[in-house]
C-alpha positions as CSV (number, residue, x, y, z in Angstrom):
1,M,126.8,126.2,97.9
2,A,126.8,129.5,96.0
3,S,129.2,130.1,93.2
4,T,130.5,133.2,91.6
5,T,132.6,133.7,88.5
6,M,135.5,136.0,89.3
7,T,137.4,135.7,86.0
8,P,136.3,134.0,82.9
9,G,136.8,130.2,83.1
10,R,137.4,130.2,86.8
11,T,134.7,129.5,89.4
12,V,135.2,130.3,93.0
13,R,132.8,128.6,95.4
14,K,131.7,130.2,98.7
15,I,130.7,127.7,101.3
16,Q,127.7,129.0,103.2
17,P,127.0,127.6,106.7
18,I,124.0,125.4,107.2
19,P,121.1,127.5,108.6
20,Q,120.6,126.9,112.3
21,A,117.3,125.7,113.6
22,R,115.1,128.4,115.2
23,N,115.8,126.7,118.6
24,R,116.4,123.4,120.3
25,F,112.7,122.5,120.0
26,E,112.9,122.8,116.2
27,L,115.9,120.5,116.1
28,A,114.1,117.9,118.3
29,M,111.0,118.1,116.1
30,W,113.1,117.7,113.0
31,L,114.7,114.6,114.4
32,F,111.3,113.3,115.6
33,M,109.9,113.6,112.1
34,R,112.7,111.5,110.7
35,Y,112.5,108.8,113.4
36,S,108.7,108.7,113.7
37,G,108.4,108.5,109.9
38,L,110.8,105.5,109.8
39,A,108.8,103.9,112.7
40,L,105.5,104.6,110.9
41,V,106.8,103.0,107.7
42,F,107.7,99.8,109.7
43,L,104.4,99.8,111.6
44,A,102.3,100.4,108.5
45,L,104.1,97.8,106.4
46,S,103.9,95.2,109.2
47,H,100.2,96.0,109.6
48,F,99.7,95.6,105.9
49,W,101.6,92.3,105.9
50,M,99.7,90.9,108.8
51,Q,96.3,91.8,107.4
52,H,96.8,91.1,103.8
53,V,99.4,88.3,103.7
54,L,99.0,86.3,107.0
55,I,95.2,86.7,107.4
56,G,94.2,87.6,103.9
57,T,91.5,90.3,103.2
58,H,88.9,87.6,102.4
59,E,89.4,86.1,105.9
60,I,89.1,89.2,108.0
61,E,86.0,88.9,110.1
62,F,84.6,90.7,113.2
63,A,85.0,87.6,115.3
64,G,88.8,87.5,114.6
65,T,89.0,91.2,115.4
66,Q,87.1,90.5,118.7
67,L,89.6,87.8,119.6
68,R,92.6,90.1,119.0
69,W,91.1,93.1,120.7
70,G,89.0,91.5,123.4
71,I,85.4,91.9,124.5
72,S,84.7,94.6,127.0
73,G,84.1,93.3,130.5
74,E,86.3,90.2,130.1
75,P,89.9,89.9,131.3
76,V,92.5,91.0,128.8
77,T,95.1,88.5,127.7
78,V,98.8,89.3,127.1
79,E,98.3,88.8,123.3
80,Q,95.4,91.3,123.4
81,L,97.5,93.8,125.4
82,I,100.3,93.5,122.8
83,W,97.9,94.1,119.9
84,R,96.4,97.1,121.7
85,T,99.8,98.6,122.4
86,Y,100.9,98.1,118.8
87,Y,97.9,100.0,117.5
88,A,98.2,102.7,120.2
89,V,101.8,103.3,119.3
90,M,100.9,103.5,115.6
91,L,98.0,105.9,116.4
92,V,100.0,108.2,118.7
93,L,103.0,108.3,116.3
94,A,100.8,109.1,113.3
95,V,98.8,111.8,115.1
96,V,101.9,113.5,116.6
97,H,103.8,113.2,113.3
98,G,100.8,114.8,111.4
99,I,100.5,117.6,114.0
100,N,104.2,118.4,113.6
101,G,103.9,118.5,109.9
102,V,100.9,120.8,110.0
103,R,102.8,123.0,112.6
104,Q,105.7,123.3,110.2
105,V,103.6,124.2,107.2
106,A,101.5,126.6,109.3
107,Y,104.7,128.3,110.4
108,D,105.9,128.7,106.8
109,Y,102.6,130.5,105.9
110,F,101.8,132.3,109.1
111,A,105.1,133.1,110.8
112,H,104.5,136.8,110.1
113,R,101.1,136.6,111.8
114,P,101.7,135.0,115.3
115,A,98.1,135.3,116.5
116,V,96.8,133.4,113.5
117,Y,99.5,130.8,113.8
118,K,98.8,130.2,117.5
119,G,95.0,130.1,117.0
120,L,95.4,127.6,114.1
121,M,97.7,125.4,116.1
122,G,95.3,125.5,119.1
123,V,92.5,124.2,116.9
124,V,94.7,121.5,115.3
125,V,96.0,120.3,118.7
126,A,92.5,120.2,120.2
127,V,91.1,118.2,117.3
128,A,94.0,115.8,117.2
129,T,93.8,115.3,121.0
130,L,90.1,114.4,120.8
131,I,90.7,112.0,117.9
132,S,93.6,110.4,119.8
133,L,91.8,110.1,123.1
134,G,88.8,108.5,121.3
135,G,91.1,106.1,119.4
136,I,93.0,105.1,122.5
137,A,89.8,104.7,124.5
138,A,88.4,102.4,121.8
139,L,91.7,100.4,121.9
140,F,91.8,99.8,125.6
141,I,88.1,99.5,126.4
142,G,87.7,96.8,123.9
143,A,84.8,95.7,121.7
144,A,81.3,95.3,122.9
145,A,80.0,91.7,122.4
146,G,77.5,91.4,119.6
147,T,77.6,95.0,118.3
148,G,79.8,94.2,115.3
149,E,77.7,91.5,113.9
150,A,74.5,93.5,114.3
151,A,76.1,96.5,112.5
152,L,77.1,94.2,109.6
153,R,73.6,93.0,109.0
């Protein structure tokens, strides 16, 4: 709200309308940031609680992770599918939430230079896609038997 003083001692307030989003996509992305942020807080806190309270950091071992995630080549149990889905949702939400944040900041700085903005966003989306595909592939392919213990030695 803006205020102006017309006469001494009397303030008249002008109500300015809320700025409209650039388009419907911007409104959808604004809402997505709020809801995905809320979901990510829940997912991150539940992950922290499971790893640090239920299991305990001193008890986390590769064998337990293998049980939760499964060994490649073996049938996947329902519990393993739930764990994989949980982490895939967290990964995808975090990446898309991050890309949207970078998109908004890049627009603030490069809106007056559309070619730079589009080029930057192309690079960001390509890198994020590669990271996401790699993470999801790791989630759903499973762990290879024996590789974790050998890597720890």
